[in-house]
C-alpha positions, 0 to 999 in steps of 0.5 A: 500500500505504501508503494515502492520502486526498484531502488527501494527493493534493492536496498531492502535486499541488502538490509535483509542480507545484513540482518538475516545472512541470506540473499533474497532474489530481487524478483521475490521482493515483488512476487512476495510483497507481504511480510508473511510471504517474505518471512517464509522466503527468508526461512527457506534460503541457505545462509550466505554470510553478509560481507561488508565492503572494506575501505580500499588501500590508498592509490593514485588511481582506482578501478571504475565500477561496471556502471561507470565504465559503461557511462565512460564509453557512452560519453565518448560516443556522445562526444561532449553532449549533455545526455548524461547530465543530471540537472535540478532546480530547487526553489528557495524562499526566505532569507538566504545566507549566501556565504553559508550556502557556498560553505555547505557545498564545499563541505559536501565536496570535502565529504564525498570523494565522488564530487572530487573524482575525475576519469581518464584512460589508464596505461592498459587502455581501461578507464580509471578514476582519480580522487583529488584532495582539492577541486576548484568550486565556485557557486555561480550567480546567473541572471537566468537558468537557460545557459546553466546546463553544459557538457562536462569533461570527464577528466576535469573534476569536479563533475558537479556545478551549482548556481544561484538565480535571484528572482526577488529579495527572498526568492532564489533558484538554486541550480545544481548539475552533475554527471551521471558517472558520479551520481544516481537517483539514490545519491541525489536524495542523499545529497539533498538530505545532507545539504539541508542538515549542513545548512541547518548547522547540524553535524553529519556522521563520518562516512565509513566507505566511499564509492571507489571502495565499492568499485575496488570490491566489485573488481575483486568480486568479478574474479570469483565463482559467483560472478562466473556463474552469473556471467555464464547464465547471461551468455546462455540467455543471450546466445545466438541471433538476437531479434531487433525490436522494431517498434512502430515509431513515428520516425525511422531509427537512425544508425547511430543514436543522436541523444537529441 
């Protein structure tokens, strides 16, 4: 009755793994939506101990996650477009402390390595991520929102920018934009929540791990038996000639996606 979506379902799978030491298949969350049904699923599963991701050793560069690698390749194909920008506009009403606003953004950048991360191609031809101790950041002031969204260069951190548009004395638009390679639907919610906490001068608990720690963990996971089993399954599922889905669209599909 409360509703939900795939991100919440995935988070629930993770919390169940931590609490009960079992891996509930994602499809079971949707197939067995009541507590009673889900409890029965948990009881029937074999124990699979929850392993927490540990902080990675300090390095000059780190591997990227599979999702980041995909985004890195697609960004090269788009050649400087804005198809993977994640812009948002927040309406601020009431007295605004401009200096406080600027400092909160700087606190978030210090707190989250993703906001200090750039991407480049390593010596072996594979993309890597580099985390910078400091990055240049300036809260811009614009007359209008129209020209705010523009391409990011993945090799230049931060892949994040913010601007303020003054509409009236106590009415402002706060514009934020970041590249999808450092952010997603979950992390946007986290940033908004932490932004509000910091602006209210509340203290946040230190972060135990950062995204690069997940990327390092995933790289190790891909060397294991569980990953090999998953890969074999999908190679079998997608074997042979795959049909092209031709939907009755208004326009002919171009040979190369334009992102228009």
